[in-house]
C-alpha positions in Angstrom: -24.8 -31.5 -68.2 -26.8 -32.0 -65.0 -26.3 -30.0 -61.7 -24.7 -31.7 -58.8 -27.0 -32.9 -56.0 -26.8 -31.6 -52.5 -25.4 -35.0 -51.4 -22.7 -34.8 -54.1 -21.7 -31.3 -53.2 -21.5 -32.2 -49.5 -19.2 -35.2 -50.4 -17.0 -32.9 -52.6 -16.7 -30.3 -49.8 -15.9 -32.9 -47.2 -13.2 -34.4 -49.5 -11.7 -30.9 -50.1 -11.6 -30.2 -46.4 -9.9 -33.6 -45.6 -7.2 -32.7 -48.2 -6.3 -29.5 -46.3 -3.2 -30.5 -44.4 -2.3 -27.0 -43.0 -4.0 -24.9 -40.3 -4.5 -21.2 -40.1 -5.9 -18.7 -37.8 -8.2 -15.9 -39.0 -7.6 -12.5 -37.6 -10.8 -10.5 -37.8 -10.6 -6.8 -38.7 -12.0 -4.4 -36.1 -12.3 -0.6 -36.6 -13.1 2.0 -34.0 -9.9 2.1 -32.0 -8.2 5.6 -31.9 -4.6 6.4 -31.6 -3.1 9.1 -29.3 -4.0 11.7 -31.9 -7.6 10.6 -32.3 -7.0 9.0 -35.7 -8.8 5.7 -36.5 -6.6 2.7 -36.0 -7.1 -0.7 -37.5 -6.9 -3.7 -35.1 -7.3 -7.4 -35.7 -8.8 -9.8 -33.2 -7.5 -13.4 -33.2 -10.3 -15.6 -34.3 -10.8 -19.3 -34.9 -8.3 -21.8 -36.2 -9.3 -23.6 -39.4 -8.0 -26.3 -41.6 -6.6 -24.8 -44.8 -4.6 -25.6 -47.9 -1.6 -23.2 -48.3 0.6 -22.9 -51.4 3.1 -20.2 -52.4 2.9 -18.4 -55.7 5.6 -17.0 -57.9 3.4 -14.8 -60.0 4.5 -11.2 -60.5 2.8 -8.3 -62.2 4.7 -5.6 -64.0 4.0 -2.0 -63.1 5.8 0.7 -65.1 8.8 -1.6 -65.5 9.0 -2.5 -61.8 8.2 -6.1 -60.7 5.6 -5.8 -58.0 4.3 -9.0 -56.2 0.6 -9.1 -56.5 0.2 -12.2 -54.3 2.6 -14.4 -52.4 0.3 -17.3 -51.7 -3.1 -18.9 -52.3 -5.2 -20.3 -49.5 -8.1 -22.8 -49.6 -10.5 -22.7 -46.7 -13.5 -24.9 -45.9 -16.5 -23.9 -48.1 -18.5 -22.4 -45.2 -15.6 -20.3 -43.8 -16.2 -16.6 -43.6 -13.4 -14.2 -44.6 -13.4 -10.6 -45.5 -10.8 -8.7 -47.6 -10.0 -6.7 -44.5 -9.2 -9.8 -42.4 -5.7 -11.3 -42.0 -4.5 -14.9 -41.9 -1.7 -16.4 -39.8 -0.4 -19.8 -40.8 -0.3 -21.9 -37.6 0.7 -25.3 -38.9 2.2 -26.5 -42.2 1.8 -30.1 -43.3 0.6 -31.0 -39.8 3.6 -29.5 -38.0 2.9 -26.6 -35.7 4.6 -23.3 -36.4 5.8 -21.3 -33.3 5.2 -17.9 -35.0 3.7 -18.5 -38.4 3.8 -15.9 -41.1 1.1 -13.3 -41.3 -0.8 -12.5 -44.5 -3.3 -9.9 -45.7 -6.0 -10.7 -48.2 -5.5 -9.6 -51.8 -8.7 -9.0 -53.7 -12.0 -10.7 -52.9 -12.3 -14.3 -51.6 -13.9 -16.6 -54.2 -16.3 -19.3 -53.0 -16.1 -22.2 -55.4 -18.2 -25.3 -55.3 -16.0 -27.1 -52.8 -13.8 -24.4 -51.0 -13.3 -20.7 -50.4 -10.1 -19.6 -52.2 -8.2 -16.4 -51.4 -4.9 -14.8 -52.5 -2.6 -13.5 -49.8 0.3 -11.1 -49.5 2.8 -11.4 -46.7 2.6 -8.5 -44.1 
């Protein structure tokens, strides 16, 4: 089996991005803010809006007999997108239709960069 050429990879990545019919906004994690008691407080700065492919998941993981949602959704982002497991994601458009106040998600686990897209699991905040 031969490796894909740079041209083939670029075509595959472009096709994957063209198939992303949703839009999402990345909220970048920022540390350093302090609350009234001097304790560190996490904040998220609204970042760029990107095309994305959003799908809900129904997977559940058992924990001592309780059903605990591990992830609520999976998100595909363009291959060159940057996302940390501390960032958050707000869905801003679904199937091309803008959402007034889209749902907010936190990243579950580590984003995985495949050959054509960045894939990440999400849990609703």
